[in-house]
C-alpha positions in Angstrom: 119.2 -21.6 -21.7 122.8 -21.4 -21.1 124.1 -24.0 -18.5 122.3 -23.8 -15.1 124.8 -23.0 -12.4 124.4 -22.6 -8.7 123.6 -19.1 -7.6 126.8 -17.1 -7.8 127.6 -13.6 -6.9 130.3 -11.8 -8.9 130.6 -9.3 -6.0 129.3 -9.8 -2.5 125.5 -9.4 -2.7 124.5 -8.1 0.7 121.5 -6.6 2.2 119.1 -7.6 -0.5 116.2 -6.8 1.8 117.3 -3.1 2.2 117.0 -0.3 -0.3 120.1 0.4 -2.3 121.9 3.7 -1.5 123.1 6.2 -4.0 125.9 4.7 -6.1 124.9 1.1 -5.4 123.0 -1.1 -7.8 121.4 -4.5 -7.3 121.4 -6.4 -10.6 119.9 -9.8 -11.4 121.4 -11.5 -14.4 121.2 -14.7 -16.3 124.5 -14.1 -18.1 127.3 -16.6 -17.4 129.6 -15.9 -14.4 132.7 -15.6 -16.5 131.0 -13.2 -18.8 129.7 -11.0 -16.0 133.2 -10.7 -14.5 134.6 -9.5 -17.8 131.8 -7.1 -18.4 131.8 -5.7 -14.9 135.5 -4.8 -15.2 134.6 -2.7 -18.2 131.7 -1.2 -16.5 133.8 -0.2 -13.5 136.2 1.7 -15.8 133.3 3.6 -17.3 131.3 4.1 -14.0 133.9 4.1 -11.2 131.5 5.7 -8.8 128.8 3.0 -9.1 129.0 -0.2 -7.0 127.3 -2.9 -9.0 126.2 -6.0 -7.1 125.2 -8.9 -9.4 123.2 -12.0 -8.5 123.5 -14.6 -11.2 120.7 -17.1 -11.8 119.6 -19.2 -14.7 116.9 -17.5 -16.7 114.2 -19.9 -15.4 115.3 -19.4 -11.8 115.6 -15.6 -12.3 112.0 -15.6 -13.6 110.8 -17.5 -10.5 112.7 -15.0 -8.2 111.2 -12.0 -9.9 107.7 -13.4 -9.6 108.3 -14.4 -6.0 109.5 -10.8 -5.2 106.9 -9.1 -7.4 105.1 -7.5 -4.5 108.3 -5.9 -3.3 111.1 -6.1 -5.9 114.6 -6.1 -4.5 116.6 -5.4 -7.6 117.1 -2.3 -9.7 118.0 -3.9 -13.0 117.5 -7.1 -15.0 120.6 -7.8 -17.2 120.8 -10.4 -19.9 117.7 -12.5 -19.4 116.1 -14.6 -22.2 113.5 -12.3 -23.8 111.0 -15.2 -23.8 111.2 -15.2 -20.0 111.6 -11.4 -19.5 108.4 -10.8 -21.6 106.2 -13.1 -19.5 103.3 -10.6 -18.9 103.7 -11.0 -15.2 107.3 -10.0 -15.3 106.9 -7.3 -18.0 104.4 -5.6 -15.7 107.3 -5.1 -13.2 109.4 -3.1 -15.7 109.4 0.6 -16.5 110.5 2.2 -19.8 114.1 3.3 -20.1 115.6 5.5 -22.8 119.2 6.5 -23.1 121.5 7.5 -26.0 123.1 4.1 -26.4 119.9 2.1 -25.9 118.0 4.2 -28.4 120.8 3.7 -30.9 120.3 -0.1 -31.0 118.3 -1.3 -34.1 114.6 -1.3 -33.5 114.4 -5.1 -33.6 116.5 -5.2 -30.4 114.2 -2.9 -28.4 110.6 -3.2 -27.1 108.1 -0.9 -28.7 107.1 0.3 -25.3 110.7 1.0 -24.2 110.5 -1.6 -21.3 113.3 -3.8 -22.6 116.2 -3.9 -24.9 118.7 -6.6 -25.9 122.4 -5.8 -26.6 123.1 -9.5 -27.2 121.6 -12.8 -28.2 122.4 -16.4 -29.2 121.6 -18.6 -32.2 120.7 -22.3 -32.5 123.4 -24.4 -34.0 124.3 -28.1 -34.5 127.5 -29.4 -32.9 128.5 -32.2 -35.2 131.3 -34.5 -34.3 132.9 -35.5 -37.6 134.6 -38.6 -36.2 131.4 -39.9 -34.6 129.4 -39.2 -37.7 131.9 -41.2 -39.8 131.8 -44.0 -37.3 128.1 -44.3 -37.7 128.2 -43.8 -41.5 126.0 -40.8 -41.4 126.0 -37.8 -43.7 126.7 -34.2 -42.5 123.3 -32.7 -41.7 122.7 -29.2 -43.3 119.1 -28.5 -42.4 116.6 -29.1 -39.6 114.7 -31.3 -42.1 117.7 -33.5 -42.4 117.5 -34.2 -38.6 114.0 -35.7 -39.1 115.4 -38.5 -41.3 115.2 -42.0 -39.8 118.9 -42.4 -40.5 119.6 -40.2 -37.4 117.4 -42.2 -35.1 118.9 -42.2 -31.6 121.9 -40.1 -32.8 120.8 -36.6 -31.6 121.0 -34.9 -28.2 118.7 -32.0 -27.6 117.9 -29.7 -24.6 114.5 -30.0 -22.9 112.3 -27.0 -23.8 110.9 -27.1 -20.3 114.2 -26.6 -18.6 116.4 -25.0 -21.2 116.1 -21.6 -22.9 118.0 -23.1 -25.8 115.5 -25.9 -26.1 112.6 -23.5 -26.0 114.3 -21.2 -28.5 114.5 -24.1 -31.0 110.9 -25.2 -30.4 109.4 -21.7 -30.4 111.5 -20.5 -33.4 110.8 -23.4 -35.7 107.1 -23.5 -34.9 106.5 -19.7 -34.7 105.4 -20.1 -31.1 103.2 -23.0 -32.1 101.3 -21.2 -34.8 103.1 -23.0 -37.7 101.7 -26.5 -38.1 104.5 -27.6 -40.4 107.1 -26.3 -37.9 105.4 -28.2 -35.1 105.4 -31.4 -37.2 109.1 -30.9 -38.0 109.8 -30.6 -34.3 108.0 -33.8 -33.4 109.8 -35.6 -36.3 113.1 -34.4 -34.9 112.1 -35.4 -31.4 111.6 -39.0 -32.6 115.4 -39.2 -33.3 116.5 -37.8 -29.9 118.8 -40.2 -28.1 119.1 -38.0 -25.0 117.3 -35.0 -23.6 119.4 -32.7 -21.5 118.6 -30.0 -18.9 120.9 -27.3 -20.3 121.5 -25.9 -23.7 125.3 -26.5 -23.8 125.1 -30.1 -22.7 124.2 -31.5 -26.1 127.3 -29.9 -27.6 129.4 -31.2 -24.8 128.1 -34.7 -25.4 128.7 -34.4 -29.1 132.3 -33.1 -28.8 133.3 -36.2 -26.8 131.6 -38.5 -29.2 128.7 -39.6 -27.0 126.4 -38.5 -29.8 127.3 -37.5 -33.3 125.0 -34.5 -33.2 124.1 -32.1 -30.5 121.4 -29.4 -30.9 122.8 -26.4 -29.0 123.8 -22.8 -29.6 126.6 -21.3 -31.7 128.9 -20.1 -29.0 129.1 -23.6 -27.5 130.0 -25.0 -30.9 132.6 -22.3 -31.6 134.1 -22.9 -28.1 134.4 -26.6 -28.9 136.1 -25.9 -32.2 138.5 -23.4 -30.4 139.4 -26.1 -27.9 140.4 -28.6 -30.6 137.5 -31.0 -30.7 136.6 -32.6 -34.1 133.4 -30.5 -34.2 131.8 -28.7 -37.2 129.3 -26.0 -36.5 126.2 -26.2 -38.7 123.7 -23.3 -38.8 120.7 -25.1 -40.4 119.9 -23.5 -43.8 116.2 -23.9 -43.5 115.6 -21.8 -40.3 117.5 -19.6 -37.9 116.5 -20.1 -34.3 117.7 -17.4 -31.9 117.0 -15.8 -28.6 117.7 -12.3 -27.4 119.1 -11.5 -24.0 117.0 -8.7 -22.6 117.7 -6.0 -20.0 115.4 -3.7 -18.2 114.8 -1.2 -15.4 112.6 -2.3 -12.6 109.6 -0.2 -11.5 110.4 1.4 -8.1 114.2 0.9 -8.6 115.9 2.5 -5.6 118.6 4.1 -7.7 117.1 5.0 -11.0 119.8 7.5 -12.1 122.7 5.1 -11.7 120.6 2.2 -13.0 120.0 4.2 -16.3 123.7 5.0 -16.5 124.6 1.3 -16.1 122.0 0.2 -18.6 123.3 2.8 -21.0 126.8 1.3 -20.7 125.5 -2.2 -21.4 124.2 -1.0 -24.7 127.3 1.0 -25.6 130.0 0.2 -28.3 132.5 -0.3 -25.4 130.4 -3.1 -24.0 129.8 -4.5 -27.4 133.5 -4.9 -27.9 133.5 -7.1 -24.7 130.4 -9.1 -25.8 132.1 -10.1 -29.0 134.3 -12.5 -27.0 131.3 -14.5 -25.9 128.3 -13.7 -28.1 127.3 -14.6 -31.7 124.7 -11.9 -31.8 125.8 -8.4 -30.8 123.2 -5.7 -31.6 125.4 -2.6 -31.5 125.7 -1.1 -35.0 129.0 -1.9 -36.7 129.7 -4.9 -34.5 131.1 -7.9 -36.6 132.3 -11.4 -35.8 135.9 -12.0 -35.1 138.1 -13.7 -37.7 138.0 -16.9 -35.6 134.2 -16.8 -35.4 134.0 -16.4 -39.1 136.3 -19.4 -39.7 134.1 -21.4 -37.4 131.2 -20.6 -39.7 129.5 -17.6 -38.2 128.2 -15.2 -41.0 129.9 -11.9 -41.2 126.5 -10.2 -41.2 124.8 -12.2 -38.4 122.1 -9.7 -37.7 121.0 -9.7 -41.3 120.4 -13.5 -41.1 117.9 -13.2 -38.2 114.3 -13.6 -39.2 111.6 -11.5 -37.4 110.4 -13.1 -34.2 107.4 -12.2 -32.0 109.1 -12.6 -28.6 106.0 -11.4 -26.7 104.0 -14.2 -28.3 106.7 -16.7 -27.6 106.7 -15.6 -23.9 102.9 -15.6 -23.7 102.6 -19.1 -25.2 105.5 -20.7 -23.4 103.7 -23.0 -21.0 101.0 -24.0 -23.5 103.5 -24.7 -26.3 105.8 -26.8 -24.1 102.8 -28.8 -22.9 101.6 -29.3 -26.5 105.1 -30.5 -27.6 105.3 -32.9 -24.6 101.9 -34.4 -25.5 102.9 -34.8 -29.2 106.2 -36.5 -28.4 105.4 -38.8 -25.5 
């Protein structure tokens, strides 16, 4: 998952225990605070009559809050939550189908078959490789996940913990096909043998790599591209033997107090106008016709990112989360 921050409200989140009145929405989000501020400015232009109150939580904390409030949900909308958390059967049961023009225009792979979720954005697994640290240790540039399993990289990798990080679970569940691929599970355990530090968040390995604490950080593409933009000696590697990725799902809650405006807001989040804003932060933007910026392509992001994404069973990954993490912990202890 993206870095875990303290609970932050982009606008004052008041009266959570009372029903929202017309024109007011309560939105729970796992997007980053700086992203939310940018997106809400765009939403306000498109929906000037809707007052959107956002409570920002990490995806794991957001899942816990939704479950704790399941008997009496206090939000209208979930916005930008890891699909493998959103589709936990206990959380999915709290959602109702939503169809709008913009949502239904998204490619089918970015929408649930039952209409209960859609994902305008997502993020990809990537290696943040510090070229100077790599040279200092006399190591070759890794190009694949299999490369990371080589004993030559023993102790030279940083990786997020799948139990605490959405990015960590993305890598584990993607490479192992939610634990169903024995070769993928073995590859993950082989890579784990070379981990020098396990981090709580998905961006932390890239931050460690860019300052040279470790030559290689297993992270996500935006963190790598951000490091490159900031001038660190980092190369982004998208491993050639497997594309790990996560979608950031959004949904309408059952019993939402303001269904009409909630649908209008969700429609905007799936619109081309929103996609233009997402491009500043996201490597995966689902809206048809959205392409990476020139800077993102120079950093190594493919021009046709969506075409590089393999099929994933997000419902299976959500369903098997606890069991897969427990199995991985057992194999790597």
